[in-house]
C-alpha positions in Angstrom: -60.1 21.1 95.9 -58.0 18.6 94.4 -57.9 21.4 91.3 -57.3 24.2 93.2 -54.2 22.3 95.0 -52.7 21.3 91.1 -53.1 24.2 90.2 -50.9 25.9 93.0 -48.2 23.3 92.6 -47.7 24.2 89.0 -47.3 28.4 90.0 -44.8 27.2 92.5 -42.6 24.9 90.4 -43.0 27.8 87.6 -41.2 30.4 90.2 -38.5 28.2 90.7 -38.0 27.9 87.6 -37.7 31.3 87.0 -35.8 32.0 89.9 -32.9 29.7 88.4 -33.5 31.1 84.9 -32.4 34.3 86.4 -29.5 33.2 88.6 -27.7 32.2 85.2 -28.5 35.0 83.3 -26.4 37.4 85.9 -24.0 34.9 86.4 -23.2 34.9 82.2 -23.1 39.0 82.5 -20.1 38.9 85.3 -18.5 36.2 83.1 -18.5 38.4 80.4 -18.1 41.5 82.5 -21.4 43.4 80.9 -21.9 45.3 83.9 -18.3 47.1 83.8 -15.0 46.1 85.3 -14.4 49.3 87.8 -11.4 49.4 89.2 -10.3 45.2 88.5 -7.3 44.1 86.6 -8.0 42.9 83.1 -7.0 39.1 82.3 -3.9 38.5 81.0 -3.7 37.2 77.5 -1.5 34.6 78.3 -4.1 33.4 80.8 -6.7 32.7 78.0 -6.2 30.3 75.1 -8.1 31.7 72.8 -6.2 34.8 72.6 -5.7 36.0 69.1 -2.5 38.4 69.5 -1.1 35.1 70.8 -1.1 33.6 67.4 0.6 36.6 66.0 3.5 36.2 68.2 2.3 39.8 69.9 2.3 40.4 73.7 0.0 42.5 75.9 1.3 44.6 78.8 -1.0 45.2 81.7 -1.9 48.7 83.1 -3.7 49.6 86.5 -5.0 52.5 84.7 -8.4 52.5 83.6 -7.7 54.5 79.9 -5.0 52.0 79.4 -5.6 49.4 76.1 -3.7 46.6 74.9 -1.6 47.3 71.9 0.8 44.4 70.3 4.3 44.9 69.4 5.0 45.2 65.2 6.3 41.8 63.4 10.2 40.9 62.9 11.4 41.1 59.7 13.1 38.1 59.2 16.9 37.9 59.1 19.2 35.2 58.6 21.3 33.6 61.2 25.0 33.8 61.9 27.2 31.8 59.9 24.9 31.7 56.9 26.4 31.7 52.7 25.4 32.1 50.0 27.6 31.9 46.4 30.5 32.4 49.3 28.9 35.2 50.9 28.4 35.8 54.0 24.5 36.7 54.6 24.5 36.6 58.4 21.9 39.2 60.1 21.4 40.3 56.4 17.2 40.9 55.6 16.2 38.5 52.8 15.4 41.1 50.6 18.9 42.5 50.9 20.1 39.1 49.8 18.0 38.5 47.2 19.0 41.6 45.9 22.6 41.8 46.1 22.9 38.0 44.7 20.6 38.2 41.9 22.8 41.4 40.8 25.8 39.4 40.8 24.5 36.5 39.3 24.6 38.3 36.4 23.2 36.7 32.9 23.2 33.5 31.6 26.3 31.9 30.7 25.9 31.1 27.2 27.7 33.8 25.7 31.1 32.0 27.2 30.4 28.7 25.6 32.8 27.6 23.4 31.9 23.8 22.0 34.9 22.3 20.0 33.9 18.5 18.4 36.9 16.5 17.1 35.3 14.2 14.6 38.5 11.9 13.5 41.4 14.5 12.8 38.6 17.5 11.7 37.9 20.4 14.3 34.2 21.6 14.3 33.5 25.1 16.0 30.2 24.2 17.2 27.8 26.8 16.7 25.8 27.4 20.7 22.8 29.1 19.4 21.0 26.8 20.4 21.9 26.4 23.6 19.5 27.2 27.0 20.4 27.5 30.2 18.3 27.6 33.9 19.5 28.7 36.8 18.3 27.8 40.5 19.6 31.1 42.8 15.9 31.8 43.7 15.5 28.2 45.2 18.6 28.1 46.8 18.0 31.5 48.7 14.4 30.0 50.0 16.5 26.5 50.8 19.2 28.9 53.0 15.8 31.0 54.6 13.8 27.9 55.8 17.5 26.0 57.4 18.1 29.5 58.9 14.5 30.0 60.5 14.5 26.2 61.8 17.5 26.9 63.5 19.5 24.1 61.0 23.5 25.0 62.0 24.3 22.1 59.9 23.4 23.2 56.6 24.9 26.9 56.3 26.6 26.5 52.7 24.5 27.3 49.8 26.1 27.6 45.8 23.5 28.1 43.1 24.2 26.9 39.8 23.7 27.1 36.0 22.5 24.0 34.7 21.9 23.5 30.7 18.5 22.4 29.0 18.7 18.6 28.6 16.6 19.0 25.0 18.6 22.1 23.8 21.8 19.9 24.5 20.3 17.1 21.9 19.3 19.8 19.3 22.7 21.5 19.9 24.8 18.3 19.4 22.3 17.4 15.9 22.8 20.6 15.0 26.6 20.3 14.6 27.2 16.8 14.0 24.7 15.1 12.0 26.5 16.5 8.2 28.8 13.3 9.6 26.4 10.6 9.9 26.0 8.7 6.9 23.8 6.1 6.0 25.4 2.8 3.7 25.1 2.8 -0.3 23.4 -0.5 -0.9 24.8 -2.5 -4.2 22.3 -1.0 -6.9 21.1 -2.5 -9.5 21.0 0.2 -12.5 20.0 -2.2 -16.0 20.3 -5.5 -17.2 23.2 -6.2 -19.4 20.8 -8.3 -22.3 23.9 -9.5 -24.4 26.0 -11.1 -21.6 22.7 -11.5 -19.3 24.1 -9.6 -16.2 22.7 -7.1 -14.2 24.7 -3.5 -14.0 25.5 -3.9 -10.5 26.3 0.1 -8.9 29.1 -0.1 -6.3 28.2 0.2 -2.8 29.6 2.8 0.1 30.5 2.6 3.7 28.3 4.6 5.6 29.2 6.5 9.2 27.8 6.1 13.0 27.7 8.6 15.4 27.5 8.0 19.0 25.3 11.1 19.4 24.2 10.1 22.7 27.7 10.2 24.1 28.4 13.8 22.9 25.5 14.8 24.7 26.9 13.4 27.7 29.9 14.8 27.8 28.3 18.4 26.7 26.0 18.4 29.3 28.6 17.5 31.7 31.1 19.7 31.1 28.6 22.8 31.2 26.3 22.0 34.0 30.2 22.1 35.9 31.0 25.5 34.5 33.4 24.0 32.1 31.8 26.6 29.3 35.5 26.3 26.7 35.7 22.7 26.1 36.5 20.4 23.4 34.1 17.2 22.7 36.0 13.6 21.1 33.1 12.7 18.9 32.9 9.1 18.4 32.2 6.9 15.0 31.7 3.8 13.5 31.6 2.5 10.3 28.3 1.1 8.7 28.8 -1.8 6.1 26.5 -2.4 3.1 24.1 -5.4 3.2 25.2 -6.3 0.0 28.0 -4.8 -2.1 28.2 -5.0 -5.6 30.6 -8.4 -5.7 28.2 -9.9 -3.2 25.1 -9.5 -5.8 27.3 -10.3 -9.0 28.1 -13.5 -7.4 24.1 -14.2 -5.9 21.8 -12.9 -8.5 21.3 -15.4 -11.5 18.5 -17.2 -13.4 15.9 -18.2 -11.4 13.2 -19.2 -14.3 11.9 -19.5 -17.9 9.1 -20.3 -20.0 9.0 -21.0 -23.7 6.3 -21.6 -26.0 5.6 -22.4 -29.7 3.8 -19.8 -31.7 1.5 -20.2 -35.2 2.9 -19.1 -38.6 1.1 -16.1 -38.7 3.4 -13.5 -39.8 1.3 -10.9 -38.0 0.7 -12.2 -34.5 4.6 -13.6 -34.1 5.1 -9.6 -35.0 2.9 -8.5 -31.9 4.5 -11.0 -30.0 7.9 -10.2 -30.8 6.9 -6.9 -30.3 6.1 -7.0 -26.8 9.3 -9.1 -26.0 11.4 -6.6 -27.1 9.9 -3.7 -25.2 10.1 -6.1 -21.9 13.7 -6.9 -22.9 15.8 -5.8 -19.8 13.4 -4.7 -17.6 14.7 -4.2 -13.9 12.3 -4.1 -11.4 13.4 -3.0 -7.6 12.3 -4.6 -4.5 8.3 -3.7 -4.2 8.3 -2.4 -7.5 5.1 -3.7 -9.9 4.5 -4.3 -13.6 1.3 -3.6 -15.3 1.3 -4.7 -18.3 -1.2 -2.0 -20.1 0.4 0.3 -19.2 4.4 -0.6 -19.8 3.6 -2.1 -23.0 1.1 0.7 -24.1 -2.0 0.6 -26.5 -1.2 -2.1 -29.1 -1.7 0.5 -32.6 -0.5 0.4 -36.1 1.7 3.5 -35.0 4.0 1.3 -32.4 4.3 -1.3 -35.0 1.7 -3.6 -34.3 -0.7 -5.9 -36.6 -3.9 -7.6 -37.2 -4.1 -10.6 -36.5 -6.3 -13.2 -34.6 -8.0 -12.0 -31.4 -11.3 -14.0 -29.2 -14.3 -11.6 -29.2 -17.4 -12.4 -28.0 -16.3 -16.5 -28.5 -14.7 -15.0 -31.8 -11.5 -15.6 -33.6 -11.6 -12.1 -35.1 -8.8 -9.9 -36.2 -7.2 -6.8 -33.9 -4.3 -5.1 -33.8 -2.0 -6.8 -31.0 -3.5 -10.3 -31.4 -1.7 -12.9 -30.2 0.3 -10.9 -27.7 -1.3 -12.6 -24.9 1.1 -15.8 -25.3 3.1 -13.5 -24.5 2.1 -12.2 -21.8 1.3 -15.6 -20.5 5.2 -16.6 -20.7 5.5 -13.6 -18.4 3.0 -15.3 -16.0 4.7 -18.5 -16.0 8.4 -17.7 -15.1 7.1 -15.1 -12.6 5.2 -17.9 -11.1 7.9 -20.4 -11.0 10.2 -17.4 -9.4 8.0 -17.1 -6.4 7.2 -13.5 -6.9 3.5 -12.0 -6.0 1.1 -11.9 -8.5 -1.6 -9.2 -8.4 -3.7 -9.6 -11.0 -4.6 -12.5 -13.7 -7.6 -13.1 -15.7 -8.6 -15.7 -17.7 -9.2 -16.3 -21.4 -12.5 -16.9 -23.1 -11.6 -20.3 -23.8 -8.4 -22.1 -22.9 -5.0 -21.5 -24.5 -2.9 -24.0 -26.6 0.1 -23.1 -25.4 -0.4 -23.7 -21.9 -1.9 -26.1 -19.8 -5.8 -25.6 -19.1 -5.9 -22.6 -16.3 -2.8 -21.5 -16.7 -3.1 -19.3 -19.5 -3.3 -15.4 -18.5 -5.0 -12.6 -21.1 -4.7 -8.7 -21.2 -6.7 -6.5 -23.3 -6.3 -2.8 -23.7 -9.5 -0.7 -21.4 -10.2 -4.8 -20.4 -8.4 -7.8 -18.5 -5.2 -6.7 -16.8 -2.0 -8.5 -15.7 0.1 -7.3 -12.7 2.9 -8.5 -10.7 5.2 -7.1 -7.7 9.0 -8.0 -7.0 8.3 -9.4 -3.7 11.6 -10.2 -3.4 14.5 -8.5 -1.5 16.4 -8.2 -4.5 16.0 -6.7 -8.2 14.9 -8.6 -10.7 15.4 -8.7 -14.5 13.0 -9.8 -17.4 14.8 -11.3 -20.4 12.4 -12.2 -23.1 12.9 -12.8 -26.9 10.8 -14.1 -30.1 13.2 -16.6 -32.8 12.1 -19.6 -35.0 8.1 -19.1 -33.8 9.1 -19.7 -29.9 8.5 -17.2 -27.4 10.4 -17.1 -24.0 10.2 -15.2 -21.1 13.0 -15.2 -18.0 13.4 -14.1 -15.1 16.5 -13.1 -13.2 17.1 -12.4 -9.6 17.7 -14.0 -6.6 17.6 -17.7 -6.4 15.4 -19.9 -4.7 16.9 -21.5 -1.3 18.0 -24.8 -1.5 18.1 -25.5 -5.0 14.3 -25.4 -5.4 12.3 -25.3 -8.1 8.4 -24.2 -8.6 6.3 -25.4 -11.5 2.3 -24.2 -12.6 0.2 -26.9 -12.7 -3.4 -27.0 -14.7 -6.0 -29.8 -13.8 -9.4 -29.8 -14.9 -12.2 -29.7 -11.9 -15.6 -29.8 -14.6 -16.1 -30.2 -18.6 -19.9 -29.4 -20.0 -20.2 -30.0 -23.5 -20.9 -27.4 -26.0 -23.3 -27.9 -28.2 -24.3 -26.9 -32.3 -26.5 -24.0 -33.3 -27.5 -23.3 -37.1 -28.7 -20.4 -38.7 -30.1 -20.2 -42.1 -28.4 -17.7 -44.5 -30.9 -16.8 -48.1 -27.3 -15.3 -49.2 -26.0 -18.7 -49.5 -26.2 -21.4 -51.8 -28.3 -24.3 -50.8 -26.5 -26.9 -47.6 -23.7 -24.2 -48.1 -22.0 -24.3 -44.2 -19.8 -21.5 -43.0 -18.5 -22.0 -39.1 -19.0 -18.6 -37.3 -18.7 -19.6 -33.8 -16.3 -22.8 -32.8 -17.4 -24.7 -30.0 -15.8 -24.6 -26.7 -17.1 -27.0 -23.8 -17.7 -24.9 -20.1 -14.7 -25.7 -18.0 -13.8 -24.8 -14.8 -10.4 -25.6 -14.0 -7.6 -24.7 -10.8 -4.2 -24.2 -11.2 -1.3 -24.9 -8.7 2.3 -23.8 -7.7 4.2 -26.9 -6.8 7.6 -27.2 -5.2 10.0 -29.7 -5.6 13.6 -29.4 -3.8 16.7 -30.0 -5.8 16.5 -33.7 -6.0 12.9 -33.2 -7.9 10.8 -34.6 -5.4 7.8 -32.8 -4.7 7.6 -30.7 -1.6 4.4 -29.0 -1.6 1.7 -27.9 -3.8 -0.6 -24.4 -3.1 -3.9 -23.8 -4.9 -3.2 -20.8 -7.2 -5.8 -18.9 -9.6 -9.3 -20.4 -10.8 -10.5 -20.4 -14.1 -13.8 -20.5 -15.6 -14.0 -20.9 -19.0 -18.1 -20.4 -20.4 -19.4 -22.7 -22.8 -19.2 -21.3 -26.3 -21.9 -23.1 -28.5 -20.7 -23.7 -32.3 -22.7 -21.4 -34.7 -22.8 -23.0 -38.4 -24.6 -20.9 -41.1 -26.2 -22.8 -43.3 -27.3 -22.0 -46.6 -31.3 -21.8 -48.4 -31.4 -20.6 -51.4 -31.5 -23.0 -54.2 -30.7 -22.6 -57.8 -33.7 -21.3 -59.3 -34.2 -18.9 -56.3 -36.3 -21.2 -53.8 -35.7 -20.8 -50.0 -35.5 -23.6 -48.6 -36.8 -23.8 -44.6 -33.6 -24.9 -42.0 -34.1 -27.3 -39.4 -32.4 -25.4 -36.8 -31.0 -28.0 -34.5 -30.4 -31.0 -37.2 -28.9 -28.2 -39.8 -31.0 -30.5 -42.5 -32.8 -28.2 -45.5 -36.5 -29.0 -45.7 -37.8 -28.3 -49.3 -41.2 -25.5 -49.7 -44.0 -27.9 -50.2 -44.7 -28.8 -54.0 -41.4 -27.8 -54.5 -40.3 -29.5 -57.8 -36.9 -29.3 -58.7 -36.3 -28.2 -62.4 -35.1 -29.9 -65.0 -31.1 -30.0 -65.4 -30.1 -28.9 -68.5 -28.0 -31.0 -70.8 -24.4 -30.1 -71.3 -23.9 -29.8 -75.0 -19.7 -30.6 -74.7 -21.0 -33.7 -72.9 -20.2 -37.0 -74.9 -23.0 -38.3 -73.8 -25.1 -35.8 -75.4 -23.9 -36.2 -78.5 -26.3 -38.0 -81.1 -24.6 -39.9 -83.3 -27.3 -40.9 -86.0 -26.0 -39.2 -89.3 -29.8 -38.8 -90.2 -30.1 -36.7 -87.2 -30.6 -32.6 -87.1 -27.8 -30.5 -88.9 -25.5 -30.0 -85.8 -24.9 -26.4 -86.8 -28.5 -25.5 -86.5 -28.3 -26.7 -82.9 -28.3 -23.9 -80.0 -27.5 -24.9 -76.5 -30.3 -24.1 -74.1 -30.1 -21.2 -72.2 -29.9 -21.7 -68.0 -33.7 -19.9 -66.8 -33.3 -16.9 -65.1 -34.0 -16.3 -61.9 -37.0 -14.0 -60.7 -36.8 -10.8 -60.3 -37.1 -9.8 -56.6 -39.4 -6.8 -55.5 -37.5 -4.2 -53.6 -39.0 -5.3 -50.0 -37.5 -8.9 -50.3 -34.2 -7.6 -51.2 -33.9 -5.5 -48.6 -35.2 -7.6 -46.2 -32.1 -9.9 -47.5 -29.9 -7.7 -47.3 -30.1 -6.9 -43.8 -30.0 -10.7 -42.9 -26.0 -10.6 -44.7 -23.2 -10.7 -41.8 -20.8 -8.0 -42.4 -18.2 -10.5 -41.6 -16.6 -12.2 -44.7 -15.4 -16.1 -43.9 -11.6 -16.2 -43.7 -9.4 -18.7 -43.2 -8.9 -20.1 -39.2 -5.9 -18.2 -37.2 -6.0 -21.2 -34.8 -3.1 -21.4 -33.0 -0.5 -25.0 -32.8 1.9 -24.6 -30.0 3.4 -26.1 -27.1 4.7 -24.9 -23.9 6.9 -26.4 -21.5 4.5 -28.5 -20.3 1.7 -29.4 -23.1 1.4 -29.5 -26.5 -1.8 -29.1 -28.2 -3.9 -27.8 -31.6 -7.0 -25.6 -32.5 -9.8 -26.3 -34.8 -9.4 -25.6 -38.1 -12.5 -24.3 -38.7 -12.9 -20.8 -41.4 -13.7 -17.8 -39.5 -15.7 -14.6 -40.0 -13.4 -11.8 -40.6 -14.7 -8.1 -38.4 -13.1 -5.2 -37.7 -11.1 -4.3 -34.5 -12.8 -3.8 -31.3 -13.3 -2.7 -27.9 -11.9 -3.2 -24.2 -13.6 -6.8 -24.2 -11.5 -8.4 -27.0 -8.9 -11.0 -25.9 -6.0 -12.6 -27.9 
């Protein structure tokens, strides 16, 4: 029973809901005129907030006829309000298209053809070339601005005028194209050479320059053209630019900055080589920033260039080479350039210290090998004055003086030294115990150098660590003869240099000298002197071919030569080289030093 009642309740509820839904559908249909309006009036467009016709500015008319439809009015074309003028033309009531056509036609082409600019540069008149000038016009923008004001009903802003304006970039180009020729940099006094007789620079005169006020000229041109003044004369402002250095100033300012001298040897060939280098260097002028390269400037040392064979260092030995000795001239450059506080770019120490400068302050050069370079790091020209005379070589630097009377010296300091040893070599082609020095001994040395600055009174101001040097150890090499008179080959103790006879060796009995009074027999009863004949020295045993070939292979290609060592004194030290006789060898390649 309860189940039947529940089902009946659900059916009643469903029916009620269905009636409600049907009623809502009917209401919606009537609202949207689904069943037709019959003789009823249509809804007015003004009563509907969603009407598109209202947004478009259209009006809708009503009619009692069932066949009437809504017809919007056509757009009204824009016309300027009363009182508006553009470029002096009254555009009141005129359509936009009419105004544009009339004004653009009246505007015509840009005024470039009308422009004539005359520049006055001092007393000189310059008729300017105006081809680079470019103009812009704002008429289109002016018409648009007037239209907006008219539509907004702005009665306080009714007069409009367009204008031609010149492009700023074209004015800049125009002014420079016509006036650059009048701008001139000053010409500084210039050292074109060095008078080695009078020891003065050859100075070319300076010239004043001219500065043009380009910015002001551009402003005057643009201002006139933008105001419609197309025939204009522009006064150009100029000023004198004076050079930093005049010839008069440089002649009084440039002077000798440094000088270095050392004593050479008595070797004629070596001194010839040094003289040739000095002659090439003398009078050389370097402008600020220019670099000197010894090998490039002096060139290869050849017989054709006048260079002679003289002692040069190769593989720890002093050998003969063309240009030997020129390192002494190069070391003088190195010292003087350092004293002049110029920039040294490349410097190499010798294999062993030179005796004409302090240890650690030498500088070697070789064709294809060690280089020496320096740069004129000052703001003024420099010149080298180099000369050789009476076994003395000098290099001087001329240029700007050091500040406040300051001077600089190049000093060397030995940091460590390891003593060299002696090596002995057996030479079976040399007489027993005969000795020849093949290499001189040179200790292993490490050295530092310093640039030492002094004030005008000679007091040390500061010292800066400069180039370091490392001289390798070179052991003394001595060849010792091991062939006895009778041809016997002795052994050699390579540590002590002592020659040792072979086991069982018996020295030959000396042959008496018949001319020695001690060997004359005073006995009247002696043998007849006329029958006596001197005993001949025993002949050496013939060697077989193999032994001769082996000995030839051991024979050095160089012959002994007198040591070409130097005795010299630089500006700060003196010293002597060893006088051991050294072998002569042919000139060698890039590893040579002199």
